[in-house]
C-alpha positions as CSV (number, residue, x, y, z in Angstrom):
1,M,0.0,0.0,0.0
2,Y,3.0,2.2,0.3
3,S,3.1,2.8,-3.4
4,I,-0.6,3.5,-4.1
5,P,-1.9,7.0,-3.5
6,A,-5.1,7.2,-1.5
7,T,-6.8,9.2,-4.3
8,Y,-6.3,6.2,-6.6
9,L,-7.6,3.7,-3.9
10,N,-10.6,6.0,-3.3
11,A,-11.4,6.2,-7.0
12,I,-11.1,2.5,-7.4
13,Y,-13.4,1.9,-4.5
14,K,-15.9,4.4,-5.8
15,N,-15.9,3.2,-9.4
16,Q,-14.9,-0.5,-9.2
17,K,-16.3,-1.6,-5.8
18,K,-18.1,-4.6,-7.3
19,R,-14.9,-5.9,-8.6
20,L,-13.0,-5.7,-5.3
21,V,-12.2,-9.3,-4.1
22,S,-10.9,-9.1,-0.6
23,P,-12.7,-8.1,2.6
24,W,-9.6,-6.0,3.4
25,A,-9.8,-3.9,0.2
26,K,-13.6,-3.5,0.6
27,R,-12.9,-2.1,4.1
28,V,-9.8,0.0,3.3
29,F,-9.8,1.4,-0.2
30,G,-12.5,4.0,0.6
31,L,-10.7,5.4,3.6
32,S,-8.7,8.6,4.1
33,M,-4.9,8.3,3.8
34,E,-4.6,8.5,7.6
35,A,-7.1,5.7,8.1
36,I,-5.4,3.6,5.3
37,D,-2.1,4.0,7.1
38,E,-3.7,2.9,10.3
39,Q,-5.2,-0.2,8.7
40,V,-1.8,-1.0,7.1
41,G,-0.2,-0.6,10.5
42,L,-2.6,-3.0,12.1
43,K,-1.9,-5.6,9.3
44,E,1.8,-5.1,9.9
45,K,1.4,-5.7,13.6
46,E,-0.7,-8.8,13.0
47,L,1.9,-10.3,10.7
48,A,4.8,-9.3,13.1
49,A,3.0,-11.1,15.9
50,Q,3.1,-14.2,13.7
51,G,6.9,-14.0,13.4
52,I,6.9,-12.8,9.8
53,P,10.2,-11.0,8.9
54,N,9.9,-7.2,8.4
55,V,11.0,-7.4,4.7
56,V,8.2,-9.9,4.0
57,I,5.6,-7.7,5.8
58,V,6.6,-4.5,3.9
59,T,6.6,-6.4,0.6
60,Y,3.3,-8.1,1.4
61,V,1.4,-4.9,2.2
62,T,2.7,-3.4,-1.0
63,V,2.0,-6.1,-3.5
64,M,-1.0,-7.8,-1.8
65,P,-3.6,-5.2,-3.1
66,L,-2.0,-5.2,-6.5
67,L,-2.4,-8.9,-6.8
68,W,-5.8,-9.5,-5.1
69,E,-7.5,-6.3,-6.5
70,N,-5.9,-6.5,-9.9
71,R,-9.1,-6.9,-11.8
72,A,-10.6,-3.7,-10.2
73,I,-7.4,-1.8,-10.6
74,Q,-6.9,-2.6,-14.3
75,A,-10.6,-1.9,-15.0
76,W,-10.2,1.5,-13.4
77,L,-7.1,2.2,-15.4
78,R,-8.9,1.3,-18.7
79,E,-12.0,3.2,-17.7
80,N,-9.9,6.3,-17.1
81,E,-7.7,5.7,-20.2
82,L,-4.6,5.8,-17.9
83,G,-2.8,2.8,-19.6
84,A,-0.1,0.9,-17.9
85,S,1.1,2.4,-14.7
86,P,4.3,1.8,-12.8
87,V,2.4,2.6,-9.6
88,L,-0.3,0.0,-10.4
89,P,1.4,-2.8,-12.3
90,D,-0.7,-5.6,-13.8
91,I,0.0,-8.4,-11.4
92,N,-1.9,-11.6,-12.1
93,T,-0.1,-14.4,-10.1
94,V,1.5,-14.9,-6.8
95,E,4.8,-15.5,-8.6
96,E,4.5,-12.1,-10.4
97,A,3.8,-10.5,-7.0
98,V,6.9,-12.1,-5.4
99,Y,9.0,-11.1,-8.4
100,I,7.8,-7.4,-8.3
101,G,8.2,-7.2,-4.6
102,N,11.7,-8.7,-4.7
103,L,12.8,-5.9,-7.0
104,D,12.2,-3.3,-4.4
105,W,12.8,-5.3,-1.2
106,P,15.3,-8.2,-2.0
107,M,14.4,-11.3,-0.1
108,N,16.1,-14.6,0.4
109,E,14.4,-17.8,-0.7
110,Q,12.9,-18.5,2.8
111,E,11.4,-15.0,2.9
112,Q,10.1,-15.3,-0.7
113,D,8.4,-18.6,0.4
114,K,6.8,-16.9,3.4
115,L,5.5,-14.2,1.0
116,R,4.1,-16.8,-1.4
117,V,2.1,-18.4,1.5
118,L,0.7,-15.1,2.6
119,L,-0.3,-14.1,-0.9
120,R,-2.2,-17.3,-1.6
121,S,-5.2,-16.3,0.4
122,P,-7.2,-13.0,0.1
123,P,-6.5,-10.6,3.0
124,T,-9.1,-10.1,5.6
């Protein structure tokens, strides 16, 4: 979530709400930036309490919405004729999400495996 402006999330929520998949996005995308940051912080604390390494947590909260809400994001980009966006890459698989995340936050194989596990289920 660190890479997606709140204005984008709010617009996606407003215009593509029916396409949102995860309970987390349905709850978070329509919030103010401060409230979004608070929800991300809660998710980070939840994952840290499970012993997830910080690099995996940061990567997860960044790529998770791009993966799980890709359909809504890409529909919003098309609807607004914005084309491809480096802020909102078209991520369709867990492997693509791990690859993109690893570009910004390099992880070892164990960390990548933990990220894969987290990304397999929609966030709540």
